TISE-786913 format. One line per 8 residues: number of its first residue (from 1); their letters; for each residue y, z, x of N, C-alpha, C. Coordinates in steps of 0.2 Angstrom, whole numbers, plus 2048, in hexadecimal, padded with zeros to 3 digits. Layout:
% residues N
NUM) A) Y,Z,X,Y,Z,X,Y,Z,X ~ ...
END
This chain:
% residues 394
1) MKNYLDNR) 6EF,983,F3D,6F5,987,F3A,6F3,98B,F34 ~ 6F5,992,F34,6F3,996,F2F,6F6,994,F28 ~ 6F2,995,F23,6F5,993,F1D,6F5,999,F18 ~ 6FB,99B,F16,6FC,9A1,F12,6F8,9A1,F0B ~ 6F6,99B,F09,6F2,99A,F03,6EB,99D,F04 ~ 6E9,99D,F0A,6E2,9A0,F0B,6E2,9A7,F0A ~ 6E8,9AA,F0A,6E8,9B2,F0A,6EA,9B4,F03 ~ 6EA,9AF,EFE,6EC,9B1,EF7,6E6,9B4,EF4
9) KGKEAKPV) 6E7,9B8,EEF,6E1,9BB,EEC,6E2,9BA,EE4 ~ 6DD,9B8,EE0,6DE,9B7,ED9,6DC,9BD,ED5 ~ 6DD,9BC,ECF,6DB,9C1,ECA,6D3,9C2,ECA ~ 6D1,9C9,ECB,6CA,9CA,ECB,6C7,9CB,EC4 ~ 6C1,9CB,EC4,6BD,9CC,EBE,6BE,9D4,EBC ~ 6BE,9D8,EC1,6BF,9DF,EC0,6C6,9E1,EC2 ~ 6C8,9E7,EBF,6CF,9EA,EC0,6CF,9EB,EC8 ~ 6D5,9EA,ECB,6D6,9EC,ED2,6DB,9F2,ED2
17) VAICYDFD) 6D9,9F7,ED6,6DE,9FD,ED7,6E0,9FC,EDE ~ 6E6,9FB,EE0,6E9,9FB,EE6,6EC,A01,EE8 ~ 6E9,A04,EEE,6EC,A0B,EF0,6F0,A09,EF6 ~ 6F6,A0A,EF6,6FB,A08,EFC,6FD,A0F,EFF ~ 6FD,A0F,F06,6FE,A15,F0A,704,A13,F0F ~ 708,A18,F10,70C,A19,F16,707,A1B,F1B ~ 709,A1B,F21,704,A1D,F26,706,A23,F2A ~ 70C,A23,F2D,70E,A29,F31,70F,A2F,F2C
25) KTLSPDNM) 70C,A35,F2D,70C,A3B,F29,70A,A3A,F22 ~ 706,A34,F21,703,A33,F1A,6FB,A33,F1C ~ 6F9,A2F,F20,6F2,A2F,F23,6F1,A33,F29 ~ 6F7,A33,F2D,6F7,A37,F34,6FC,A3C,F34 ~ 6FB,A42,F37,700,A47,F37,706,A46,F3A ~ 707,A41,F3F,70D,A40,F42,70F,A38,F43 ~ 715,A37,F46,716,A30,F47,711,A2D,F4C ~ 70F,A27,F4B,70A,A24,F50,70D,A24,F57
33) QAQGYIQS) 713,A22,F58,716,A21,F5E,716,A28,F62 ~ 715,A2E,F5E,715,A34,F62,70F,A36,F64 ~ 70A,A32,F63,703,A34,F65,700,A30,F6B ~ 705,A30,F70,703,A2D,F76,708,A29,F79 ~ 70B,A24,F75,710,A1F,F78,716,A23,F7B ~ 719,A27,F77,720,A2A,F79,71F,A2E,F7F ~ 719,A32,F7F,718,A36,F85,717,A31,F8C ~ 714,A2C,F8B,713,A27,F90,719,A24,F93
41) VGYDVTDD) 71F,A24,F90,725,A22,F92,72A,A27,F94 ~ 727,A2D,F94,72B,A33,F97,72F,A37,F92 ~ 72E,A36,F8B,733,A39,F87,72F,A3F,F84 ~ 733,A44,F81,731,A4A,F7D,72F,A47,F76 ~ 729,A49,F74,726,A47,F6E,72B,A49,F68 ~ 72D,A4F,F68,730,A52,F62,738,A50,F61 ~ 73B,A4D,F67,742,A4C,F66,745,A46,F69 ~ 744,A46,F70,748,A41,F74,748,A3A,F72
49) FWTKSNGL) 742,A37,F71,741,A30,F6F,744,A2E,F69 ~ 743,A32,F64,746,A31,F5D,74D,A32,F5D ~ 750,A37,F61,757,A38,F61,75A,A32,F64 ~ 758,A2F,F69,75B,A29,F6D,75A,A23,F68 ~ 754,A22,F65,753,A1D,F60,758,A1D,F5A ~ 759,A23,F57,75D,A23,F51,764,A22,F54 ~ 766,A25,F59,76D,A24,F5C,76E,A1C,F5D ~ 76A,A19,F60,76A,A12,F61,76C,A0E,F5B
57) AIENEMDQ) 768,A10,F55,769,A0D,F4F,770,A0E,F4C ~ 772,A14,F4D,779,A16,F4A,77E,A12,F4E ~ 77E,A13,F54,783,A10,F58,784,A08,F58 ~ 77E,A05,F56,77E,9FE,F55,77D,9FB,F4E ~ 77E,9FF,F49,77D,9FD,F42,776,9FA,F42 ~ 771,9FD,F45,76B,9F9,F46,765,9FD,F41 ~ 761,9F9,F3F,75B,9FB,F3B,757,A00,F3F ~ 756,A06,F3D,752,A0B,F41,74C,A09,F43
65) NLAYMYLM) 748,A05,F40,742,A02,F42,743,9FD,F48 ~ 748,9F9,F47,749,9F5,F4D,74B,9F9,F53 ~ 74F,9FE,F52,751,A02,F57,74B,A05,F5B ~ 746,A08,F57,740,A0B,F5B,73C,A06,F5E ~ 73C,A00,F5B,738,9FA,F5E,73B,9F8,F65 ~ 742,9F7,F64,745,9F5,F6A,744,9FA,F70 ~ 745,A01,F6E,744,A06,F73,73D,A06,F76 ~ 738,A05,F72,731,A05,F74,730,A00,F7A
73) ITEADGQL) 734,9FA,F79,733,9F5,F7E,737,9F6,F85 ~ 73D,9F8,F84,742,9FA,F89,73F,A00,F8D ~ 73D,A05,F8A,73B,A0B,F8E,735,A0A,F91 ~ 731,A05,F8F,72A,A04,F92,72B,A00,F99 ~ 731,9FD,F9A,732,9F8,F9F,731,9FC,FA6 ~ 72C,9F9,FAA,72B,9FC,FB0,726,A02,FB0 ~ 724,A04,FAA,71F,A09,FA9,718,A07,FA6 ~ 719,A03,FA1,713,A00,F9E,714,9FA,F9B
81) VVNKKNLQ) 70F,9F6,F99,710,9F0,F96,70F,9F1,F8E ~ 714,9EF,F8A,713,9EF,F83,710,9E9,F81 ~ 709,9E9,F7F,706,9E4,F7D,701,9E6,F77 ~ 6FE,9E1,F74,6FA,9E3,F6E,6F4,9E8,F70 ~ 6F1,9E7,F76,6EB,9EB,F78,6ED,9F2,F7A ~ 6F3,9F3,F7D,6F5,9FA,F7F,6F7,9FD,F78 ~ 6FB,9FA,F74,6FD,9FD,F6D,6F7,9FF,F69 ~ 6F2,9FB,F69,6EC,9FC,F65,6E8,A02,F68
89) EYGAKVQL) 6E8,A03,F6F,6E5,A08,F72,6E9,A0F,F70 ~ 6EF,A0F,F70,6F3,A15,F6E,6F1,A16,F66 ~ 6F0,A11,F62,6EE,A12,F5B,6E8,A15,F5B ~ 6E3,A13,F5F,6DC,A16,F5F,6DC,A1E,F60 ~ 6E2,A21,F63,6E3,A28,F64,6E6,A2B,F5E ~ 6E8,A28,F59,6EC,A2B,F54,6E8,A30,F50 ~ 6EA,A36,F4F,6E6,A3A,F4B,6E7,A39,F43 ~ 6E2,A3B,F3F,6E3,A3A,F38,6E2,A41,F35
97) FPGVNEWF) 6E4,A41,F2E,6E3,A47,F2A,6DC,A48,F29 ~ 6DA,A4E,F27,6D3,A4F,F25,6D1,A4B,F1F ~ 6CB,A48,F20,6C7,A44,F1B,6C9,A3D,F1B ~ 6CE,A3B,F1F,6D0,A34,F1F,6CB,A2F,F21 ~ 6C7,A31,F26,6C2,A2C,F28,6BC,A2A,F23 ~ 6BB,A2F,F1E,6B6,A2E,F19,6B9,A2C,F13 ~ 6BF,A2C,F12,6C3,A2B,F0C,6C2,A24,F09 ~ 6C3,A1F,F0D,6C3,A18,F0A,6BC,A16,F07
105) ERINAYGE) 6B7,A18,F0B,6B0,A16,F08,6AE,A1A,F02 ~ 6B0,A20,F02,6AF,A24,EFC,6B3,A22,EF6 ~ 6B9,A20,EF7,6BD,A1E,EF1,6BB,A17,EEF ~ 6B9,A13,EF3,6B7,A0C,EF1,6B0,A0D,EED ~ 6AC,A11,EEF,6A6,A12,EEC,6A7,A15,EE5 ~ 6AC,A19,EE4,6AD,A1C,EDE,6B0,A17,ED9 ~ 6B4,A13,EDC,6B7,A0D,ED8,6B2,A08,ED6 ~ 6AD,A07,EDA,6A7,A02,ED8,6A3,A05,ED3
113) EKGVIVEH) 6A2,A0C,ED3,69E,A0F,ECE,6A1,A0F,EC7 ~ 6A8,A0E,EC7,6AC,A0E,EC1,6AD,A07,EBF ~ 6AB,A02,EC3,6AD,9FB,EC1,6B4,9F9,EC3 ~ 6B6,9FC,EC8,6BD,9FA,ECB,6BD,9F9,ED2 ~ 6C1,9F3,ED4,6C1,9F2,EDB,6C7,9F6,EDE ~ 6C6,9F9,EE3,6CB,9FD,EE7,6CD,9FA,EED ~ 6D3,9F9,EEE,6D6,9F6,EF4,6DB,9FA,EF8 ~ 6DB,9FA,EFE,6E0,9FF,F02,6E5,9FB,F06
121) YIISSGLK) 6EB,9FC,F06,6F0,9F9,F09,6F5,9FE,F0D ~ 6F6,9FC,F13,6FB,A00,F17,702,9FD,F16 ~ 707,A01,F14,70E,9FE,F14,712,A03,F18 ~ 713,A02,F1F,716,A07,F23,71B,A04,F28 ~ 720,A08,F29,725,A06,F2E,723,A07,F35 ~ 71D,A0A,F36,71A,A0B,F3D,717,A04,F3F ~ 714,A04,F45,712,9FE,F48,70B,9FB,F46 ~ 70B,9F5,F44,705,9F2,F42,6FF,9F2,F47
129) EMIEGTAL) 701,9F1,F4D,6FD,9F0,F53,6F9,9F7,F54 ~ 6FD,9FD,F53,6FA,A03,F54,6F5,A05,F4E ~ 6F7,A03,F48,6F3,A04,F43,6EC,A00,F43 ~ 6ED,9FA,F46,6E7,9F6,F47,6E2,9F9,F4C ~ 6E5,9FD,F50,6E1,A00,F56,6DD,A06,F53 ~ 6DF,A08,F4D,6DB,A0E,F4A,6D4,A0C,F49 ~ 6CF,A11,F49,6C8,A10,F47,6C8,A0E,F40 ~ 6CD,A10,F3B,6CD,A0E,F34,6CE,A07,F34
137) AKKGVFER) 6D3,A04,F37,6D4,9FD,F36,6CF,9F9,F39 ~ 6CC,9FB,F3F,6C6,9F7,F42,6C0,9F7,F3D ~ 6C0,9FC,F39,6BA,9FC,F34,6BC,9F7,F2E ~ 6C2,9F5,F2E,6C4,9F0,F28,6C5,9F3,F22 ~ 6C7,9FA,F22,6C9,9FD,F1B,6CF,9FB,F18 ~ 6D4,9F8,F1C,6DA,9F6,F19,6DA,9EE,F17 ~ 6DB,9ED,F10,6DC,9E6,F0E,6E1,9E2,F12 ~ 6E7,9E6,F13,6EC,9E3,F17,6F0,9E9,F1A
145) IYASSFFY) 6F3,9E7,F20,6F8,9EC,F23,6FE,9E9,F23 ~ 703,9EC,F20,70A,9EA,F20,70E,9EF,F24 ~ 710,9ED,F2A,713,9F2,F2E,718,9EE,F33 ~ 71C,9F1,F37,720,9EE,F3C,71B,9EC,F42 ~ 71D,9E6,F45,719,9E3,F4A,71E,9DF,F4F ~ 71B,9DE,F55,71F,9DA,F5A,71C,9D3,F5A ~ 721,9CF,F5D,720,9C8,F5F,71E,9C9,F67 ~ 719,9C5,F69,716,9C5,F70,717,9BF,F73
153) NEKGAAKW) 71A,9BF,F7A,71B,9B9,F7E,714,9B6,F80 ~ 714,9B1,F84,70E,9AD,F86,70A,9B2,F8A ~ 70D,9B7,F8D,709,9BC,F92,706,9C2,F8E ~ 708,9C2,F87,705,9C7,F83,70A,9CD,F83 ~ 710,9CD,F86,714,9D3,F86,719,9D2,F7F ~ 71A,9D8,F7D,71E,9D9,F77,726,9D7,F79 ~ 729,9D2,F75,72F,9D0,F77,734,9D1,F71 ~ 732,9D1,F6B,737,9D1,F65,733,9D3,F5F
161) PAQVVNYT) 737,9D6,F5A,733,9D8,F54,731,9D2,F50 ~ 72B,9D2,F4E,728,9CC,F4A,729,9CE,F42 ~ 729,9D4,F41,729,9D7,F3A,72C,9DE,F3A ~ 731,9DF,F36,733,9E6,F36,733,9E9,F2E ~ 730,9EE,F2E,72F,9F1,F27,733,9F7,F27 ~ 738,9F7,F22,73C,9FE,F21,73B,A00,F1A ~ 73E,A06,F19,73D,A09,F12,73F,A05,F0C ~ 744,A00,F0D,746,9FC,F07,741,9F6,F06
169) NKTQFLFR) 740,9F2,F0C,73C,9EC,F0B,734,9EE,F0A ~ 732,9F4,F0B,72B,9F5,F09,729,9F3,F02 ~ 72E,9F3,EFD,72D,9F1,EF7,72A,9EA,EF6 ~ 72C,9E6,EFA,72A,9DF,EF9,722,9DE,EFA ~ 71F,9E3,EFE,718,9E2,EFE,714,9E4,EF8 ~ 717,9E9,EF4,714,9EA,EEE,714,9E4,EE9 ~ 719,9E0,EE9,719,9DA,EE5,714,9D5,EE8 ~ 713,9D5,EEF,70E,9D1,EF1,707,9D3,EEF
177) IEKGTLDI) 706,9D9,EEF,6FF,9DC,EED,6FE,9DB,EE6 ~ 704,9DC,EE2,703,9DA,EDB,701,9D3,ED9 ~ 704,9CE,EDC,702,9C7,EDB,6FD,9C4,EDF ~ 6FA,9C8,EE4,6F5,9C5,EE8,6F8,9C0,EEE ~ 6FE,9C0,EEF,701,9BC,EF4,702,9C0,EFA ~ 6FD,9C1,EFE,6FD,9C6,F03,700,9C4,F09 ~ 700,9BE,F0B,704,9BC,F11,70B,9BD,F11 ~ 70E,9C0,F16,715,9C1,F16,71A,9BB,F16
185) NDPGVNDS) 717,9B5,F17,71B,9AF,F16,71A,9AB,F10 ~ 716,9AE,F0C,714,9AA,F06,719,9AB,F00 ~ 71C,9A5,EFF,722,9A5,EFA,720,9A6,EF3 ~ 719,9A6,EF2,716,9A7,EEB,718,9AE,EE8 ~ 71A,9B3,EED,71C,9B9,EEA,722,9B9,EE5 ~ 726,9B3,EE5,72B,9B2,EE1,729,9AE,EDA ~ 723,9AC,EDA,721,9A8,ED4,720,9AD,ECE ~ 721,9AA,EC8,720,9AE,EC2,718,9AD,EC0
193) FDDDEIRV) 716,9B3,EBE,70F,9B4,EBC,70F,9B7,EB5 ~ 70A,9B4,EB1,709,9B7,EAA,706,9BE,EAB ~ 708,9C3,EA7,705,9C9,EA8,6FE,9CA,EA9 ~ 6FA,9C6,EA5,6F3,9C6,EA5,6F0,9C2,EAB ~ 6F4,9C0,EB0,6F2,9BC,EB6,6F4,9C0,EBC ~ 6F7,9C6,EBB,6F9,9CA,EC1,6F3,9CD,EC4 ~ 6F2,9CD,ECA,6EC,9CF,ECD,6EB,9D7,ECD ~ 6F1,9DA,ECF,6F1,9E2,ECF,6F7,9E4,ECC
201) PFRNMIYI) 6F7,9E5,EC5,6FD,9E8,EC2,6FF,9EE,EC5 ~ 706,9EF,EC5,708,9F6,EC8,705,9FC,EC5 ~ 703,9FB,EBE,700,A01,EBB,6F9,A03,EBF ~ 6F6,9FE,EC3,6F0,9FF,EC7,6F2,A01,ECE ~ 6F8,A02,ED0,6FA,A04,ED7,6FB,A0B,ED8 ~ 6F8,A0E,EDE,6FA,A14,EE0,6FD,A14,EE6 ~ 703,A17,EE7,707,A17,EED,707,A1E,EF0 ~ 704,A1F,EF6,704,A26,EF9,708,A26,EFF
209) GDSDTDVP) 70D,A2A,EFF,712,A2B,F05,714,A32,F06 ~ 718,A33,F0A,71A,A3A,F0C,721,A3C,F0C ~ 726,A37,F0C,72D,A39,F0D,732,A34,F0A ~ 738,A35,F0B,73D,A31,F07,73D,A2A,F09 ~ 73A,A28,F0F,739,A21,F10,735,A1D,F0C ~ 731,A21,F08,72C,A1E,F03,72F,A1E,EFC ~ 735,A20,EFB,738,A21,EF4,738,A1A,EF1 ~ 73B,A15,EF4,73C,A0F,EF0,735,A0C,EEE
217) CMKLVNAY) 730,A0D,EF2,729,A0B,EEF,726,A0F,EEA ~ 727,A16,EEB,725,A1A,EE6,729,A19,EDF ~ 72F,A18,EDF,733,A17,ED9,731,A11,ED6 ~ 730,A0C,ED9,72E,A05,ED6,727,A06,ED3 ~ 722,A09,ED6,71C,A0A,ED4,71C,A0E,ECD ~ 720,A13,ECE,721,A18,EC8,724,A14,EC2 ~ 729,A10,EC3,72D,A0C,EBE,728,A08,EBA ~ 723,A05,EBD,71F,A00,EBA,718,A03,EB8
225) GGHSVAVY) 718,A09,EB8,712,A0C,EB5,70C,A0E,EBA ~ 70E,A0E,EC0,709,A10,EC5,709,A17,EC7 ~ 706,A19,ECD,705,A20,ECE,708,A21,ED6 ~ 70D,A25,ED6,710,A26,EDD,70E,A2E,EDF ~ 70B,A2E,EE5,709,A35,EE7,70C,A37,EEE ~ 70F,A3D,EEE,712,A3F,EF4,70C,A44,EF7 ~ 70B,A43,EFE,707,A47,F01,70B,A4C,F06 ~ 708,A52,F07,70B,A56,F0C,706,A59,F11
233) NPATKDKT) 708,A5B,F17,703,A5D,F1C,6FF,A63,F1A ~ 6F9,A63,F1A,6F5,A69,F17,6F5,A6F,F1C ~ 6F7,A6D,F23,6F7,A72,F28,6FE,A77,F26 ~ 703,A74,F25,70A,A77,F24,70A,A7A,F1D ~ 707,A76,F18,708,A77,F11,70F,A77,F0E ~ 713,A73,F12,71B,A72,F10,71B,A6D,F0B ~ 71D,A6F,F05,71E,A6A,EFF,725,A69,EFE ~ 729,A6A,F02,731,A69,F01,732,A62,EFE
241) LAYKMMRE) 730,A5D,F02,731,A56,F01,72E,A54,EFA ~ 728,A57,EF9,724,A55,EF3,728,A58,EED ~ 72A,A5E,EED,72E,A61,EE8,735,A5D,EE7 ~ 738,A5B,EEC,73E,A57,EEB,73D,A50,EE8 ~ 737,A4D,EEA,736,A46,EE7,733,A47,EE0 ~ 730,A4C,EDE,72E,A4E,ED7,734,A4F,ED3 ~ 739,A53,ED6,73F,A55,ED2,743,A4F,ED1 ~ 743,A4A,ED5,747,A44,ED4,743,A3E,ED1
249) KRIRYYAA) 73D,A40,ECE,739,A3B,ECB,737,A35,ECF ~ 736,A36,ED5,734,A31,EDA,72C,A30,ED9 ~ 729,A36,ED8,721,A36,ED8,71F,A39,ED2 ~ 718,A38,ED0,715,A3B,ECB,711,A41,ECD ~ 70E,A41,ED3,70A,A46,ED6,70B,A47,EDD ~ 708,A4D,EDF,708,A4E,EE6,702,A52,EE8 ~ 700,A52,EEE,6FA,A55,EF0,6FA,A56,EF8 ~ 6F6,A5A,EFA,6F5,A5B,F02,6F2,A55,F04
257) ADYSEGKD) 6F4,A53,F0B,6F1,A4D,F0E,6EA,A4F,F11 ~ 6E6,A51,F0C,6DF,A52,F0E,6DB,A4E,F0A ~ 6D8,A49,F0D,6D4,A43,F0A,6CD,A45,F09 ~ 6CB,A4B,F0A,6C4,A4D,F0A,6C2,A4D,F02 ~ 6BB,A4C,F01,6B8,A4C,EFB,6B9,A53,EF7 ~ 6BB,A52,EF1,6BC,A58,EED,6C3,A5B,EED ~ 6C7,A59,EF2,6CE,A5C,EF3,6D2,A59,EED ~ 6D8,A5B,EED,6DD,A59,EE7,6DE,A52,EE8
265) LDLLVKNI) 6DF,A4F,EED,6E1,A48,EEE,6DB,A43,EEC ~ 6D5,A45,EEE,6CF,A42,EEC,6CE,A42,EE4 ~ 6CF,A48,EE1,6CE,A48,EDA,6D4,A44,ED6 ~ 6DA,A45,ED9,6DF,A41,ED6,6DE,A3A,ED6 ~ 6DC,A37,EDB,6DB,A30,EDC,6D5,A2D,ED7 ~ 6D0,A31,ED7,6CB,A30,ED3,6CC,A30,ECB ~ 6D1,A35,ECA,6D3,A35,EC3,6D7,A2F,EC1 ~ 6DB,A2D,EC6,6DF,A27,EC5,6DB,A21,EC4
273) IDRTVYNE) 6D5,A20,EC8,6D1,A1B,EC7,6CD,A1B,EC0 ~ 6CB,A21,EBE,6C9,A22,EB7,6CD,A1F,EB2 ~ 6D4,A21,EB2,6D9,A1F,EAD,6DA,A18,EAD ~ 6D9,A15,EB3,6DA,A0D,EB4,6D4,A0A,EB0 ~ 6CE,A0D,EB0,6C9,A09,EAC,6CB,A09,EA5 ~ 6CD,A0F,EA2,6CF,A0F,E9B,6D5,A0A,E99 ~ 6DA,A0B,E9E,6E0,A07,E9D,6DE,9FF,E9D ~ 6DA,9FD,EA1,6D8,9F6,EA2,6D4,9F4,E9C
281) NLENIYYA) 6D0,9F8,E9A,6CC,9F6,E94,6D1,9F5,E8E ~ 6D6,9F9,E8D,6DB,9F8,E88,6DF,9F2,E89 ~ 6E1,9F0,E90,6E5,9EA,E91,6E0,9E4,E90 ~ 6DA,9E4,E91,6D6,9DF,E90,6D6,9DD,E88 ~ 6D5,9E2,E84,6D6,9E1,E7D,6DC,9DE,E7B ~ 6E2,9E1,E7E,6E8,9DE,E7C,6E9,9D7,E7E ~ 6E7,9D5,E84,6E7,9CE,E87,6E3,9C9,E83 ~ 6DD,9CC,E81,6D9,9C7,E7D,6DC,9C6,E76
289) QLSEQRKN) 6DF,9CB,E73,6E2,9CA,E6C,6E9,9C6,E6D ~ 6EC,9C7,E73,6F2,9C3,E74,6F0,9BB,E75 ~ 6EB,9BA,E78,6E8,9B3,E79,6E6,9B0,E72 ~ 6E3,9B4,E6E,6E1,9B2,E67,6E8,9B0,E63 ~ 6ED,9B5,E64,6F3,9B3,E60,6F6,9AD,E63 ~ 6F6,9AC,E69,6F9,9A6,E6C,6F6,9A0,E6A ~ 6EF,9A0,E69,6EB,99A,E67,6ED,999,E60 ~ 6ED,99E,E5C,6EF,99D,E55,6F6,99A,E54
297) DASQSEEE) 6FB,99D,E58,702,99A,E58,701,992,E59 ~ 6FD,991,E5E,6FD,98A,E61,6FA,985,E5B ~ 6F6,988,E57,6F3,984,E52,6F7,983,E4C ~ 6FC,987,E4B,701,987,E46,707,983,E47 ~ 70A,980,E42,711,97D,E43,716,983,E43 ~ 71C,981,E45,721,986,E45,723,988,E3E ~ 722,984,E39,723,986,E32,71E,98A,E2F ~ 718,989,E31,713,98E,E2F,714,995,E32
305) RVKGELTI) 716,995,E38,717,99C,E3B,71D,99F,E38 ~ 722,99C,E36,728,99F,E33,726,9A1,E2C ~ 722,99D,E28,720,99F,E22,71C,9A6,E22 ~ 718,9A6,E27,714,9AC,E27,718,9B2,E29 ~ 71D,9B1,E2D,721,9B7,E2F,725,9B9,E29 ~ 728,9B4,E25,72C,9B6,E20,728,9B9,E1A ~ 722,9B7,E19,71E,9BA,E14,71C,9C2,E16 ~ 71B,9C3,E1C,71A,9CA,E1F,721,9CE,E1E
313) ALENSRSY) 726,9CB,E1F,72D,9CE,E1E,72E,9D0,E17 ~ 72C,9CB,E12,72D,9CD,E0B,728,9D2,E09 ~ 722,9D2,E0B,71E,9D8,E09,720,9DE,E0C ~ 723,9DF,E12,725,9E5,E15,72D,9E7,E13 ~ 730,9E3,E0F,737,9E4,E0D,737,9EB,E09 ~ 73C,9EF,E0B,73D,9F6,E09,744,9F6,E05 ~ 747,9F1,E04,74E,9F1,E01,74F,9EA,DFD ~ 753,9EB,DF8,755,9E5,DF5,759,9E0,DFA
321) ATTHIVIS) 75D,9E3,DFE,761,9DF,E03,75D,9DB,E07 ~ 757,9DE,E0A,753,9DB,E0E,74F,9D5,E0A ~ 74D,9D6,E04,74A,9D1,E00,74E,9CB,DFF ~ 755,9CC,DFE,759,9C7,DFD,75A,9C2,E04 ~ 75A,9C6,E09,75A,9C2,E10,754,9BE,E11 ~ 74E,9C1,E0F,748,9BD,E10,747,9B7,E0C ~ 749,9B9,E05,749,9B3,E00,74D,9AD,E02 ~ 753,9AF,E05,758,9AA,E07,755,9A5,E0C
329) KMHEISSW) 751,9A8,E11,74E,9A4,E16,748,9A0,E13 ~ 744,9A3,E0E,73F,9A0,E0B,741,99A,E07 ~ 747,99A,E05,74A,994,E01,74B,98E,E06 ~ 74B,98F,E0C,74C,989,E11,745,986,E12 ~ 740,989,E10,739,985,E11,737,982,E0A ~ 736,97C,E0A,735,978,E04,72D,977,E02 ~ 729,979,E07,722,978,E05,71E,97E,E06 ~ 71B,980,E01,716,986,E01,70F,984,DFE
337) TKTEKEEL) 70A,986,E02,703,985,DFF,702,989,DF9 ~ 6FD,987,DF6,6FB,98B,DF0,6F9,992,DF2 ~ 6F5,993,DF7,6F3,999,DFA,6F9,99E,DFC ~ 6FE,99A,DFF,704,99E,E01,708,9A0,DFB ~ 709,99C,DF6,70C,99E,DF0,709,9A4,DED ~ 702,9A4,DEC,6FF,9A9,DE9,700,9B0,DED ~ 701,9B0,DF3,702,9B6,DF7,709,9B8,DF5 ~ 70E,9B3,DF5,715,9B5,DF3,715,9B8,DEC
345) FRIALENS) 711,9B6,DE7,711,9B8,DE0,70E,9C0,DE1 ~ 709,9C1,DE5,706,9C7,DE5,70B,9CC,DE8 ~ 70F,9CA,DED,714,9CF,DF0,719,9D0,DEB ~ 71C,9CB,DE7,721,9CC,DE3,71F,9D1,DDD ~ 719,9D1,DDB,717,9D6,DD6,716,9DD,DD9 ~ 713,9DD,DDF,711,9E4,DE2,717,9E8,DE5 ~ 71C,9E4,DE8,721,9E7,DEC,727,9E8,DE7 ~ 729,9EE,DE6,72E,9F0,DE1,735,9ED,DE3
353) QVSGILCD) 736,9EC,DEA,73C,9E9,DED,73D,9E2,DEB ~ 738,9DF,DE9,738,9D8,DE7,738,9D7,DDF ~ 733,9DB,DDC,732,9DA,DD5,738,9DD,DD1 ~ 73C,9E2,DD4,742,9E5,DD1,748,9E0,DD1 ~ 747,9DA,DD5,74D,9D6,DD5,74B,9CF,DD4 ~ 745,9CE,DD0,742,9C7,DCF,747,9C3,DCB ~ 74B,9C6,DC7,750,9C2,DC3,757,9C1,DC6 ~ 758,9C4,DCC,75E,9C2,DD0,75D,9BA,DD1
361) VDVRTFFE) 763,9B7,DD1,763,9B0,DD1,75F,9AD,DD7 ~ 760,9AF,DDD,75D,9AC,DE3,755,9AD,DE3 ~ 753,9B3,DE1,74C,9B5,DE1,749,9B1,DDB ~ 74C,9B1,DD5,749,9AE,DCF,748,9A6,DD1 ~ 74D,9A3,DD4,74D,99C,DD5,748,99A,DDA ~ 747,99F,DDF,741,99D,DE4,73A,99D,DE0 ~ 739,9A3,DDD,732,9A3,DD9,731,99E,DD4 ~ 737,99C,DD0,736,997,DCB,734,990,DCF
369) GLIKKLKA) 737,98F,DD5,736,989,DD8,72E,989,DDA ~ 72C,98F,DDC,724,98F,DDE,720,98E,DD8 ~ 722,991,DD3,71E,990,DCC,71E,989,DCA ~ 724,986,DCA,725,97F,DC7,720,97A,DCA ~ 71E,97B,DD0,71A,976,DD4,713,977,DD3 ~ 711,97C,DD0,70A,97E,DCF,707,979,DC9 ~ 701,977,DCA,6FE,973,DC5,6FB,978,DC0 ~ 6F8,97D,DC3,6F5,982,DBE,6F8,989,DC0
377) QSENAKKI) 6FB,98D,DBC,6FD,993,DBE,6F8,999,DBE ~ 6F8,99D,DC3,6F4,9A2,DC4,6F6,9A8,DC0 ~ 6F2,9AD,DBF,6F4,9B3,DBB,6FB,9B6,DBE ~ 6FB,9B7,DC5,701,9BA,DC8,707,9B5,DC7 ~ 706,9AF,DC7,70C,9AA,DC5,70E,9AB,DBE ~ 70A,9AC,DBA,70B,9AD,DB3,70F,9B3,DB2 ~ 70D,9B9,DB5,711,9BF,DB4,718,9BF,DB7 ~ 719,9BB,DBC,720,9BA,DBF,724,9B6,DBA
385) KEIITRKD) 721,9B1,DB8,725,9AD,DB3,727,9B1,DAD ~ 722,9B5,DAB,723,9B9,DA5,729,9BE,DA6 ~ 729,9C1,DAC,72E,9C6,DAD,735,9C2,DAD ~ 735,9BC,DB1,73C,9B9,DB1,73E,9B7,DAA ~ 739,9B4,DA6,73B,9B1,D9F,73D,9B7,D9B ~ 73A,9BD,D9B,73B,9C3,D97,742,9C5,D99 ~ 744,9C5,D9F,74B,9C8,DA1,750,9C3,D9F ~ 74E,9BC,D9F,753,9B7,D9D,755,9B8,D95
393) SI) 750,9BA,D91,750,9BA,D8A,754,9C0,D88 ~ 755,9C5,D8C,758,9CB,D8A,760,9CA,D8A
END
């Protein structure tokens, strides 16, 4: 029995950049079904199949992806067998945008050179079986393929949807990638993780898509500090959707879907990798110091921590009113060490918002209490006592 725990990935020693791709019209110029399958069941590529599929969805209040999967099975009846082998064969014929074949190896090598692990994920409403049939998938360039797929009967024929990925539930896979809980049935995706234990923070994610169906993922990645990129067909150079998504703040960047070396998309992703290196260096400093602070807190009692915070608040006081508030809280603490007292005396003399009201009843009482318990008065203690005494004698 398959164990989803076997598919979990933990925090790496190096930063991980996860590049997530839609497939149709992102890596490939057309819908994958239109590159062989639709023609084989007698439909026109540009219109008929999708018109019937979308009509089926509307008439039955049906998910559009379920509708096309249903139609794929029913329309194939008597003409061809819909099984993994045939679907993968159709996938092998899928055309790709320029440079895609060399892209993954090149970007991985660039990441390695910079000290970053680059992983590639597909998050697509297309068919997993077709994507698995591509030469790319067979080379193992994808860490995971999240896409719609079929359940097959004992004879290997497609009978029912096993997984349906639509534009809204695509976002769940981003959280799986973030936490390393990659199996679609792993409930660990709902577990809480400390920030420094997250495997792929959203700030290290790049989402590359082409249309409105990618908007939920793009928006989520953007909202958490990641990088959303819209691509457009380099043959048509139509940027209409890219402009729309930029206008609506769904994306941060756009580029032609030309994955060749030196092209805009190549340079953009390399710049994001460079930025990740610097970001993660800063994050490592932050988490190291956070860990130090937590250890320090653990070594202190609650009273020691409160005394430290009140002392800082007194030193930073910029008004008499604030000083009175801080002093009232200090009155609640009965025990101050000699070192802590000396720090309070120094602050009282140097901060005019304390020294100016040393003779107010609450402030005077507090400092008199500190001085009274000293076995030997320091120079600062003597100065404070002199100010209070002089004021009383006037």
